[in-house]
MILO-206745 format. One line per 5 residues: number of its first residue (from 1); their letters; for each residue x, y, z of N, C-alpha, C. Coordinates in Angstrom, 1 decimal. Layout:
! MILO-206745
NUM) A) X/Y/Z/X/Y/Z/X/Y/Z | ...
***
This chain:
! MILO-206745
1) MNQDL) 71.1/87.9/138.6/72.5/87.6/138.4/73.3/88.8/138.1 | 72.7/89.8/137.4/73.4/91.1/137.2/73.8/91.8/138.4 | 73.0/91.6/139.5/73.4/92.2/140.8/74.7/91.8/141.3 | 75.2/90.7/140.9/76.5/90.2/141.4/77.7/90.8/140.6 | 77.4/91.4/139.4/78.5/91.9/138.6/79.0/93.2/139.2
6) PDVAS) 80.3/93.3/139.2/80.9/94.5/139.8/80.6/95.8/139.0 | 80.4/96.9/139.8/80.1/98.2/139.1/81.2/99.2/139.7 | 82.3/99.2/139.1/83.4/100.0/139.6/83.1/101.5/139.5 | 82.4/101.9/138.4/82.1/103.3/138.2/81.3/103.9/139.3 | 80.4/103.0/139.9/79.5/103.5/140.9/80.0/103.2/142.3
11) NETSA) 80.7/102.2/142.5/81.1/101.7/143.8/82.5/102.2/144.3 | 83.3/102.7/143.3/84.6/103.2/143.7/84.7/104.7/143.5 | 85.6/105.4/144.2/85.7/106.8/144.0/87.0/107.1/143.3 | 87.1/108.3/142.7/88.3/108.7/142.0/89.4/109.1/143.0 | 90.6/108.6/142.7/91.7/109.0/143.6/92.1/110.4/143.5
16) IRAPL) 91.8/111.0/142.3/92.2/112.4/142.0/90.9/113.2/142.1 | 90.8/114.1/143.0/89.5/114.8/143.3/89.5/116.1/142.3 | 88.9/115.9/141.2/88.8/116.9/140.2/87.6/116.7/139.3 | 86.9/117.8/138.9/85.8/117.7/138.0/86.3/117.5/136.5 | 85.4/117.0/135.7/85.7/116.9/134.3/84.7/117.6/133.5
21) EWVGM) 85.2/118.4/132.5/84.3/119.2/131.7/83.3/118.4/130.8 | 83.8/117.4/130.1/83.0/116.5/129.3/83.5/115.1/129.4 | 82.6/114.1/129.5/82.9/112.7/129.4/81.8/112.0/128.6 | 82.2/111.1/127.7/81.2/110.4/126.9/81.8/109.6/125.8 | 81.1/109.6/124.7/81.5/108.8/123.5/81.5/109.6/122.3
26) SRIDI) 82.3/109.1/121.3/82.4/109.8/120.0/82.4/108.7/118.9 | 82.0/109.2/117.7/82.0/108.4/116.5/81.1/107.2/116.5 | 79.9/107.4/117.0/78.9/106.4/117.1/78.1/106.4/115.8 | 78.0/105.3/115.0/77.2/105.3/113.8/75.8/105.0/114.1 | 74.9/105.9/113.5/73.5/105.8/113.7/72.8/106.2/112.5
31) PVQLD) 71.6/105.7/112.2/70.7/106.2/111.2/69.8/107.3/111.7 | 69.6/108.4/111.0/68.6/109.4/111.4/67.7/109.7/110.2 | 66.5/110.2/110.5/65.6/110.6/109.5/65.3/112.1/109.7 | 65.6/112.8/108.6/65.4/114.3/108.6/64.3/114.7/107.5 | 63.6/115.7/107.8/62.6/116.2/106.9/63.2/117.4/106.1
36) EPGCP) 64.0/117.0/105.1/64.6/118.0/104.3/64.2/117.8/102.8 | 63.7/118.9/102.2/63.2/118.7/100.8/64.3/118.2/99.8 | 63.9/117.2/99.0/64.8/116.7/98.0/65.8/115.7/98.6 | 65.8/115.4/99.8/66.8/114.5/100.5/66.0/113.2/101.0 | 65.8/112.3/100.1/65.0/111.1/100.5/65.8/110.1/101.3
41) GTIHA) 65.1/109.3/102.1/65.7/108.1/102.8/66.4/108.5/104.1 | 66.8/107.4/104.7/67.5/107.5/106.0/69.0/107.9/105.8 | 69.5/108.7/106.7/70.8/109.3/106.6/71.7/108.6/107.6 | 72.9/108.3/107.1/74.0/107.7/108.0/74.7/108.9/108.7 | 74.5/108.9/110.0/75.2/110.0/110.8/76.2/109.4/111.8
46) VADLQ) 77.2/110.2/112.2/78.1/109.8/113.2/77.9/110.8/114.4 | 77.7/110.2/115.6/77.3/111.0/116.7/78.4/111.0/117.8 | 78.6/112.2/118.4/79.3/112.4/119.6/78.4/112.8/120.7 | 78.5/112.3/121.9/77.6/112.7/123.0/78.4/112.6/124.3 | 78.2/113.6/125.1/78.9/113.7/126.4/78.0/114.4/127.5
51) VNLPA) 78.4/114.2/128.7/77.8/114.9/129.8/79.0/115.5/130.6 | 78.7/116.5/131.5/79.8/117.0/132.3/79.8/116.1/133.6 | 81.0/116.1/134.3/81.1/115.4/135.5/81.7/116.3/136.6 | 80.8/117.1/137.2/81.3/118.1/138.2/81.7/117.5/139.6 | 81.2/116.3/139.8/81.5/115.7/141.1/82.9/115.3/141.3
56) LTVKG) 83.5/115.7/142.4/85.0/115.5/142.6/85.4/114.1/142.7 | 84.6/113.2/143.2/85.0/111.9/143.5/84.4/110.8/142.7 | 83.3/111.1/141.9/82.6/110.1/141.1/83.6/109.6/140.1 | 83.8/108.3/140.0/84.8/107.7/139.2/84.5/107.7/137.7 | 83.2/107.4/137.4/82.8/107.3/135.9/81.4/107.5/135.7
61) IHMSR) 81.0/107.9/134.5/79.6/108.1/134.1/79.0/106.8/133.7 | 77.7/106.8/133.3/77.0/105.6/132.8/76.9/105.7/131.3 | 77.9/105.2/130.6/77.9/105.4/129.1/76.8/104.6/128.4 | 76.5/103.4/129.0/75.5/102.6/128.4/74.1/103.3/128.4 | 73.9/104.1/129.4/72.6/104.9/129.5/72.5/105.9/128.3
66) LYRML) 73.7/106.6/128.1/73.7/107.5/127.0/73.5/106.9/125.6 | 74.1/105.7/125.5/74.0/105.0/124.2/72.6/104.6/123.9 | 71.9/104.1/124.9/70.5/103.7/124.7/69.6/104.9/124.4 | 69.9/106.0/125.0/69.1/107.2/124.7/69.3/107.7/123.3 | 70.6/107.6/122.9/70.9/108.0/121.5/70.2/107.0/120.5
71) DELTR) 70.2/105.8/120.9/69.5/104.8/120.0/68.0/105.1/119.9 | 67.4/105.6/120.9/66.0/105.9/120.8/65.8/107.1/119.8 | 66.8/107.9/119.6/66.7/109.0/118.7/66.5/108.5/117.3 | 67.1/107.4/117.0/67.0/106.8/115.6/65.6/106.4/115.2 | 64.8/106.3/116.2/63.4/105.9/115.9/62.5/107.1/115.6
76) VEGLA) 63.0/108.3/115.8/62.2/109.5/115.5/62.1/109.8/114.0 | 60.8/109.9/113.6/60.6/110.2/112.2/60.6/111.8/112.0 | 61.4/112.3/111.1/61.5/113.7/110.9/62.1/114.4/112.1 | 63.3/114.1/112.4/64.1/114.7/113.5/64.0/116.2/113.5 | 63.7/116.8/114.6/63.6/118.3/114.7/64.5/118.8/115.8
81) PGDLR) 64.7/120.1/115.9/65.6/120.7/116.9/65.1/120.3/118.3 | 63.8/120.3/118.6/63.2/120.0/119.9/63.6/118.6/120.3 | 63.8/117.7/119.4/64.2/116.3/119.7/65.6/116.3/120.3 | 66.5/117.1/119.8/67.8/117.1/120.4/67.8/117.7/121.8 | 67.0/118.7/122.0/66.9/119.3/123.4/66.4/118.2/124.3
86) ELLQQ) 65.4/117.5/123.9/64.8/116.5/124.8/65.8/115.4/125.1 | 66.6/115.0/124.1/67.7/114.0/124.3/68.7/114.5/125.4 | 69.1/115.8/125.3/70.1/116.3/126.2/69.5/116.4/127.6 | 68.2/116.7/127.7/67.5/116.8/129.0/67.5/115.4/129.7 | 67.3/114.4/128.8/67.3/113.0/129.3/68.7/112.6/129.8
91) MVASH) 69.7/113.0/129.0/71.0/112.6/129.4/71.4/113.2/130.8 | 71.0/114.5/131.0/71.3/115.1/132.3/70.5/114.4/133.4 | 69.3/114.1/133.2/68.4/113.5/134.2/68.9/112.1/134.6 | 69.5/111.4/133.6/70.0/110.0/133.8/71.3/110.0/134.6 | 71.9/111.2/134.8/73.1/111.3/135.6/73.1/112.2/136.8
96) KDCYT) 71.9/112.2/137.4/71.8/113.0/138.6/72.7/112.5/139.7 | 72.9/111.2/139.7/73.8/110.6/140.7/75.2/111.0/140.5 | 75.5/111.6/139.4/76.9/112.1/139.1/76.9/113.6/139.2 | 75.8/114.2/139.6/75.6/115.7/139.8/75.8/116.4/138.4 | 75.5/115.7/137.4/75.6/116.3/136.0/74.5/117.4/135.8
101) DGARV) 74.9/118.5/135.2/74.0/119.5/134.9/74.2/120.1/133.5 | 75.0/119.4/132.7/75.2/119.8/131.3/75.4/118.6/130.4 | 75.1/118.8/129.1/75.2/117.7/128.1/75.4/118.3/126.7 | 75.9/117.5/125.9/76.0/118.0/124.5/76.0/116.8/123.5 | 75.6/117.1/122.3/75.6/116.0/121.3/75.9/116.7/119.9
106) ALDFS) 76.6/116.0/119.1/77.0/116.4/117.8/76.7/115.3/116.8 | 76.1/115.7/115.6/75.8/114.8/114.6/76.5/115.3/113.3 | 77.3/114.4/112.7/78.0/114.7/111.4/77.4/113.7/110.4 | 77.0/114.3/109.2/76.4/113.5/108.2/76.5/114.3/106.9 | 76.1/113.7/105.8/76.0/114.4/104.5/74.6/114.3/103.9
111) LLARR) 74.0/115.4/103.5/72.8/115.4/102.8/73.0/115.1/101.3 | 72.2/114.2/100.7/72.4/113.9/99.3/71.2/114.5/98.6 | 71.4/115.4/97.7/70.3/116.1/97.0/70.5/116.0/95.5 | 69.4/115.8/94.8/69.5/115.7/93.3/69.5/117.1/92.7 | 70.4/117.4/91.8/70.6/118.7/91.2/70.5/118.7/89.7
116) PALRT) 69.6/119.5/89.1/69.5/119.5/87.6/70.7/120.1/86.9 | 70.9/119.7/85.7/71.9/120.4/84.9/71.5/121.8/84.5 | 72.5/122.6/84.2/72.2/124.0/83.9/71.3/124.3/82.7 | 71.5/123.4/81.6/70.8/123.7/80.4/70.1/122.4/79.9 | 70.7/121.3/80.0/70.1/120.1/79.3/68.9/119.6/80.1
121) PELAG) 67.7/119.5/79.4/66.5/119.1/80.0/66.6/117.7/80.6 | 66.0/117.5/81.7/65.9/116.1/82.4/67.3/115.5/82.7 | 68.4/116.3/82.6/69.7/115.8/83.0/69.9/116.2/84.5 | 70.3/115.3/85.3/70.5/115.7/86.8/71.5/114.7/87.4 | 71.9/115.0/88.6/72.8/114.1/89.3/72.7/114.4/90.8
126) WKSYP) 73.4/113.5/91.6/73.3/113.6/93.0/74.6/114.4/93.6 | 74.3/115.2/94.6/75.4/116.1/95.1/75.3/115.9/96.6 | 76.5/115.8/97.3/76.6/115.6/98.7/77.0/116.9/99.4 | 76.3/117.2/100.5/76.6/118.4/101.3/76.9/118.0/102.8 | 78.2/118.1/103.2/78.5/117.8/104.6/77.8/118.8/105.6
131) VRLEA) 77.3/118.2/106.7/76.5/118.9/107.7/77.0/118.5/109.1 | 77.0/119.5/110.0/77.3/119.2/111.4/76.3/119.9/112.2 | 75.6/119.2/113.1/74.7/119.7/114.1/75.3/119.6/115.5 | 75.3/120.7/116.2/75.9/120.7/117.6/74.9/121.3/118.6 | 74.5/120.5/119.5/73.5/120.9/120.5/74.1/120.8/121.9
136) TLDHT) 73.9/121.9/122.7/74.5/121.9/124.1/73.4/122.4/125.1 | 73.4/121.7/126.2/72.5/122.1/127.3/73.3/122.3/128.5 | 73.3/123.6/129.1/74.0/124.0/130.3/73.0/124.5/131.3 | 72.7/123.7/132.3/71.6/123.9/133.2/70.3/124.0/132.4 | 69.7/125.2/132.2/68.5/125.4/131.4/68.8/126.1/130.1
141) WFALK) 70.1/126.5/129.9/70.4/127.2/128.6/70.7/126.2/127.5 | 70.0/126.4/126.4/70.2/125.4/125.3/70.7/126.2/124.0 | 71.6/125.6/123.3/72.1/126.2/122.1/72.2/125.1/121.0 | 71.8/125.5/119.8/71.9/124.5/118.7/72.5/125.3/117.5 | 73.6/124.7/117.0/74.3/125.3/115.8/74.3/124.3/114.7
146) ASVQV) 74.1/124.8/113.5/74.1/124.0/112.3/75.2/124.5/111.4 | 76.1/123.7/110.8/77.1/124.1/109.9/76.9/123.3/108.6 | 76.9/123.9/107.5/76.8/123.2/106.2/78.0/123.7/105.3 | 78.4/122.8/104.4/79.5/123.1/103.5/79.0/122.9/102.0 | 79.4/123.9/101.3/79.0/124.0/99.9/80.2/124.1/99.0
151) QYSST) 80.3/123.4/97.9/81.4/123.5/97.0/81.0/124.4/95.8 | 81.9/125.2/95.4/81.7/126.1/94.2/83.0/126.3/93.5 | 82.8/127.0/92.3/84.0/127.3/91.5/84.3/128.8/91.6 | 85.6/129.1/91.7/86.0/130.5/91.8/87.1/130.8/90.8 | 86.8/131.9/90.0/87.8/132.4/89.0/88.4/133.6/89.5
156) CPCSA) 89.7/133.7/89.5/90.5/134.8/90.1/90.3/136.1/89.2 | 89.8/137.2/89.8/89.7/138.5/89.1/91.0/139.0/88.5 | 92.1/138.9/89.3/93.4/139.3/88.8/93.9/138.5/87.6 | 93.7/137.2/87.8/94.1/136.3/86.7/93.3/136.6/85.4 | 92.0/136.9/85.6/91.2/137.2/84.4/91.6/138.5/83.7
161) ALARQ) 92.0/139.5/84.5/92.5/140.8/84.0/93.8/140.6/83.2 | 94.7/139.8/83.8/96.0/139.5/83.1/95.8/138.8/81.8 | 94.8/137.8/81.8/94.5/137.0/80.6/94.0/137.9/79.5 | 93.0/138.8/79.9/92.4/139.7/79.0/93.5/140.6/78.3 | 94.5/141.1/79.1/95.5/141.9/78.6/96.3/141.2/77.6
166) LVADG) 96.7/139.9/77.8/97.4/139.2/76.8/96.7/138.9/75.5 | 95.4/138.7/75.7/94.5/138.5/74.5/94.5/139.8/73.7 | 94.3/141.0/74.4/94.3/142.3/73.7/95.6/142.5/73.0 | 96.7/142.2/73.7/98.1/142.4/73.1/98.2/141.6/71.8 | 97.7/140.3/71.9/97.8/139.4/70.8/97.0/139.9/69.6
171) FREHF) 95.8/140.5/69.9/95.0/141.1/68.8/95.7/142.2/68.1 | 96.2/143.2/68.9/96.9/144.3/68.3/98.1/143.9/67.5 | 98.8/142.8/67.9/100.0/142.3/67.2/99.6/141.7/65.9 | 98.4/141.0/65.9/97.9/140.4/64.7/97.4/141.4/63.7 | 96.8/142.5/64.2/96.2/143.5/63.3/96.8/144.8/63.6
176) PDRSG) 98.1/145.0/63.2/98.8/146.2/63.5/98.3/147.3/62.6 | 97.9/148.5/63.1/97.5/149.7/62.4/96.6/149.4/61.3 | 95.7/148.5/61.5/94.7/148.1/60.5/93.3/148.6/60.9 | 92.7/149.3/60.0/91.4/149.8/60.2/90.4/149.1/59.3 | 89.1/149.3/59.5/88.1/148.7/58.6/87.9/147.2/58.8
181) LTSEE) 88.3/146.7/60.0/88.0/145.3/60.3/86.5/145.0/60.3 | 86.2/143.9/59.7/84.8/143.5/59.8/84.5/142.7/61.1 | 83.3/142.6/61.5/83.0/141.8/62.7/83.3/140.4/62.5 | 83.2/139.9/61.2/83.5/138.5/60.9/85.0/138.2/61.1 | 85.8/139.2/60.7/87.3/139.0/60.9/87.6/139.0/62.4
186) VAAWL) 87.0/139.9/63.2/87.3/139.9/64.6/86.8/138.6/65.3 | 85.6/138.2/64.9/85.0/137.0/65.5/85.9/135.8/65.1 | 86.4/135.7/63.9/87.2/134.6/63.5/88.5/134.5/64.3 | 89.1/135.7/64.5/90.4/135.8/65.3/90.1/135.3/66.7 | 89.0/135.8/67.3/88.7/135.5/68.7/88.4/134.0/68.8
191) QQNAT) 87.7/133.4/67.8/87.4/132.0/67.9/88.6/131.2/68.0 | 89.7/131.6/67.4/91.0/130.9/67.4/91.9/131.3/68.5 | 91.8/132.5/69.0/92.8/133.1/69.9/92.3/133.6/71.2 | 91.1/133.6/71.5/90.5/134.2/72.7/91.1/133.4/74.0 | 91.5/132.2/73.7/92.2/131.4/74.8/93.7/131.5/74.8
196) LATPH) 94.2/132.5/74.1/95.6/132.7/74.1/96.2/132.7/75.6 | 95.4/133.2/76.5/95.6/133.1/77.9/94.3/132.9/78.6 | 94.3/132.1/79.6/93.1/131.8/80.4/93.3/132.1/81.9 | 92.3/132.6/82.6/92.4/132.8/84.0/92.3/131.5/84.8 | 92.9/131.4/85.9/92.9/130.2/86.7/91.6/130.2/87.6
201) SQRSE) 91.0/129.0/87.6/89.8/128.7/88.5/90.1/127.6/89.4 | 89.4/127.4/90.4/89.6/126.3/91.3/88.3/125.9/92.1 | 88.2/124.6/92.5/87.1/124.2/93.3/87.3/124.9/94.7 | 86.2/125.3/95.3/86.3/126.1/96.5/85.2/125.6/97.5 | 85.4/125.9/98.7/84.5/125.4/99.8/84.0/126.6/100.6
206) ATVSV) 82.7/126.6/100.9/82.1/127.6/101.8/81.5/126.8/103.0 | 81.9/127.2/104.2/81.3/126.5/105.4/80.6/127.7/106.1 | 79.3/127.5/106.3/78.4/128.5/107.0/77.8/127.9/108.2 | 77.9/128.5/109.3/77.2/128.1/110.5/76.2/129.1/111.0 | 75.1/128.6/111.6/74.0/129.5/112.1/73.5/128.8/113.4
211) EISDS) 72.8/129.6/114.2/72.1/129.1/115.3/70.6/128.8/115.0 | 70.1/127.8/115.5/68.7/127.4/115.3/68.0/127.3/116.6 | 66.7/127.8/116.6/65.9/127.7/117.8/65.4/126.3/118.0 | 65.3/125.9/119.2/64.7/124.6/119.5/63.2/124.5/119.2 | 62.6/125.7/119.0/61.2/125.7/118.7/60.9/125.6/117.2
216) SKSFG) 62.0/125.6/116.4/61.8/125.5/114.9/61.3/124.1/114.6 | 60.5/124.0/113.6/59.9/122.7/113.2/60.9/121.8/112.5 | 61.9/122.4/111.8/62.9/121.6/111.1/64.2/122.4/111.2 | 65.3/121.8/110.8/66.6/122.4/110.8/66.8/123.4/109.6 | 66.0/123.2/108.6/66.1/124.1/107.4/67.5/124.1/106.7
221) LMALI) 68.1/122.9/106.6/69.4/122.8/106.1/69.5/123.0/104.6 | 68.6/122.4/103.9/68.6/122.6/102.4/68.2/124.0/102.0 | 67.4/124.7/102.8/67.0/126.1/102.6/68.3/126.9/102.7 | 69.1/126.7/103.7/70.3/127.4/103.9/71.3/127.1/102.8 | 71.4/125.8/102.4/72.3/125.5/101.3/71.9/126.1/100.0
226) DQIEA) 70.6/126.2/99.7/70.1/126.8/98.5/70.5/128.3/98.4 | 70.4/128.9/99.5/70.7/130.4/99.6/72.2/130.6/99.3 | 73.0/129.8/99.9/74.5/129.9/99.7/74.8/129.7/98.2 | 74.3/128.7/97.6/74.6/128.4/96.2/74.1/129.5/95.3 | 72.9/130.1/95.7/72.3/131.2/94.8/73.2/132.4/94.9
231) VLATP) 73.7/132.7/96.0/74.5/134.0/96.1/75.9/133.8/95.5 | 76.5/132.6/95.6/77.8/132.4/95.0/77.7/132.2/93.5 | 76.6/131.7/93.0/76.2/131.6/91.6/77.0/130.6/90.8 | 78.0/130.0/91.4/78.8/129.0/90.6/79.0/127.7/91.4 | 77.9/127.1/91.9/78.1/125.8/92.6/78.6/124.7/91.7
236) VQTAV) 79.4/123.8/92.2/79.9/122.7/91.3/78.7/121.9/90.8 | 78.9/121.3/89.6/77.8/120.6/88.9/77.9/119.1/89.1 | 76.9/118.4/88.7/76.9/116.9/88.7/77.0/116.4/87.3 | 75.9/116.0/86.7/75.9/115.6/85.3/75.9/116.8/84.3 | 76.8/116.7/83.3/76.9/117.9/82.4/77.1/117.3/81.0
241) KRADE) 76.5/118.1/80.0/76.8/117.9/78.6/77.5/119.2/78.2 | 77.8/119.3/76.9/78.6/120.5/76.4/77.8/121.8/76.7 | 76.5/121.8/76.5/75.7/123.0/76.7/75.8/123.4/78.2 | 75.8/122.5/79.1/75.9/122.8/80.5/77.3/123.3/80.9 | 78.3/122.7/80.3/79.7/123.1/80.6/79.9/124.6/80.1
246) QAFAW) 79.3/124.9/78.9/79.4/126.2/78.4/78.6/127.2/79.3 | 77.5/126.8/79.8/76.7/127.7/80.8/77.5/127.9/82.1 | 78.2/126.9/82.5/79.0/127.0/83.7/80.2/127.9/83.5 | 80.8/127.9/82.3/81.9/128.8/82.0/81.4/130.2/82.0 | 80.2/130.4/81.5/79.6/131.8/81.5/79.4/132.3/82.9
251) LNGQN) 78.9/131.4/83.7/78.6/131.8/85.1/79.9/132.2/85.8 | 81.0/131.4/85.6/82.3/131.8/86.2/82.8/133.1/85.6 | 82.6/133.4/84.4/83.0/134.6/83.8/82.2/135.8/84.4 | 81.0/135.6/84.7/80.2/136.7/85.3/80.3/136.8/86.8 | 81.0/135.9/87.4/81.2/135.9/88.9/82.6/135.7/89.3
256) LMYVE) 83.5/136.6/88.7/84.9/136.5/89.2/84.9/136.9/90.7 | 85.7/136.1/91.4/85.7/136.4/92.9/87.0/136.0/93.6 | 87.5/136.9/94.4/88.6/136.5/95.3/87.9/135.8/96.5 | 88.7/135.2/97.4/88.2/134.6/98.6/87.5/135.6/99.4 | 88.0/136.9/99.4/87.3/137.9/100.2/85.9/138.2/99.6
261) DAARR) 85.8/138.2/98.3/84.5/138.5/97.7/83.5/137.5/98.1 | 83.9/136.2/98.0/83.0/135.1/98.4/82.5/135.2/99.8 | 83.4/135.5/100.7/83.0/135.6/102.1/82.0/136.7/102.3 | 82.3/137.9/101.7/81.4/139.0/101.9/80.1/138.8/101.2 | 80.1/138.1/100.1/78.8/137.8/99.4/77.9/137.1/100.3
266) IQSAL) 78.4/136.0/100.9/77.6/135.1/101.7/77.1/135.8/103.0 | 78.0/136.4/103.7/77.7/137.1/105.0/76.7/138.2/104.7 | 76.9/139.0/103.7/75.9/140.1/103.4/74.6/139.6/103.0 | 74.5/138.5/102.2/73.2/138.0/101.7/72.4/137.4/102.9 | 73.1/136.7/103.8/72.4/136.0/104.9/72.2/136.8/106.2
271) SGRYD) 72.9/137.9/106.3/72.7/138.7/107.5/71.3/139.1/107.7 | 70.8/139.0/109.0/69.5/139.3/109.3/68.5/138.2/109.2 | 68.9/137.1/108.5/68.1/135.9/108.3/68.4/134.9/109.4 | 69.6/134.9/109.9/70.0/133.9/110.8/70.7/134.5/112.0 | 70.7/133.8/113.2/71.4/134.3/114.4/72.8/133.7/114.4
276) NLRTH) 73.7/134.5/114.9/75.1/134.1/115.0/75.7/133.5/113.7 | 75.5/134.2/112.7/75.9/133.7/111.3/77.4/133.9/111.2 | 78.1/132.8/110.8/79.5/132.8/110.6/79.8/132.1/109.2 | 80.8/132.7/108.5/81.1/132.2/107.2/82.6/132.0/107.1 | 83.0/130.9/106.5/84.4/130.6/106.3/84.5/130.0/104.9
281) VRHLE) 85.4/130.6/104.1/85.6/130.1/102.7/87.0/129.7/102.5 | 87.2/128.8/101.6/88.5/128.3/101.2/88.6/128.0/99.7 | 89.6/128.7/99.1/89.8/128.4/97.7/91.1/127.5/97.5 | 90.8/126.3/97.0/91.9/125.4/96.8/92.7/125.7/95.6 | 93.6/126.6/95.7/94.3/127.3/94.6/94.9/126.4/93.6
286) SLHSH) 94.8/126.8/92.3/95.4/126.0/91.2/96.7/126.8/90.8 | 96.9/128.0/91.3/98.1/128.8/90.9/99.3/128.3/91.8 | 99.0/128.0/93.1/100.1/127.6/94.0/99.6/126.5/94.9 | 100.4/126.0/95.7/100.1/124.8/96.5/99.4/125.1/97.8 | 99.4/126.4/98.2/98.6/126.8/99.4/97.3/127.3/99.1
291) DAVAS) 96.4/127.3/100.1/95.0/127.7/99.9/94.8/129.2/100.3 | 93.8/129.8/99.8/93.4/131.1/100.2/92.1/131.0/101.1 | 92.1/131.7/102.2/90.9/131.5/103.1/90.4/132.9/103.6 | 89.2/133.0/104.0/88.6/134.2/104.6/87.5/133.8/105.5 | 87.3/134.6/106.5/86.2/134.3/107.5/85.4/135.6/107.8
296) ASGDF) 84.2/135.5/108.1/83.4/136.7/108.4/82.3/136.3/109.5 | 81.9/137.2/110.3/80.9/137.0/111.3/80.2/138.4/111.5 | 79.1/138.3/112.2/78.4/139.6/112.5/77.4/140.0/111.4 | 76.8/141.1/111.6/75.7/141.6/110.7/76.3/142.5/109.7 | 76.1/142.2/108.4/76.6/143.0/107.3/75.5/143.9/106.7
301) QGVI) 74.3/143.9/107.3/73.2/144.7/106.8/73.6/146.2/106.9 | 73.3/146.9/105.8/73.6/148.3/105.8/75.0/148.7/105.5 | 75.9/147.7/105.3/77.3/147.9/105.0/77.4/148.2/103.5 | 78.1/149.2/103.1/78.3/149.6/101.7/79.7/149.3/101.3
***
């Protein structure tokens, strides 16, 4: 009976003779299984997938074929880079009648990882990390890029210096021309007045993208995230008590950074470990309504 159904995409030709760079579908909800340490369970991903259409007169591609191939991907346990390359090869092969020789797929999802508190034993909470995987096949050339986003806290060095100056001025005003101060007197004044002025801090975002070989056994997403959080030193927290909040305040004080500092830190620390490394950071400023941004790429090894 299906033979009697009309197939316009195959039986009619396009009135406009022109190739199309990409044709396909976007925002397809699928479950995927990744082998990432500390990230249990199936992940809800949103997929985009397309093939090119170089034929001048072919009216349309076979989208149902692509959908079914993507659905097969959801059955793979421990999805690996090689699985994405195999999917793209199948997509191209399924469209030989359209003279297709290129395909691409993108997966957007969030990794959910449990993170411990800074000080309080056995206190922990869940943290979400947005991820994007983009794989492209052009003839026999394959490229896979992974992008991860990490949230952290940034305290402005300039604001911190200005705040310290006001505190120092307040101390001199309170103790004019007085010598022989005891450490207890100084400590008591600081206990009450050290926050006479405070530097501004803000939640910030670092997005880092790298190339991954299709021969890699895994995507290594959590390993990349861990390295970014380690070098920034002030990742946002989950569950906290007062001791953890105090430890976080100390970390911010020891890691004052402009948006430029954050970008340089990440790019320098990860240079040589990944191919085609790119860093983009954004500080969601609390001083003004616009954000501060910085981007970096290339090898920072050996840079002083």
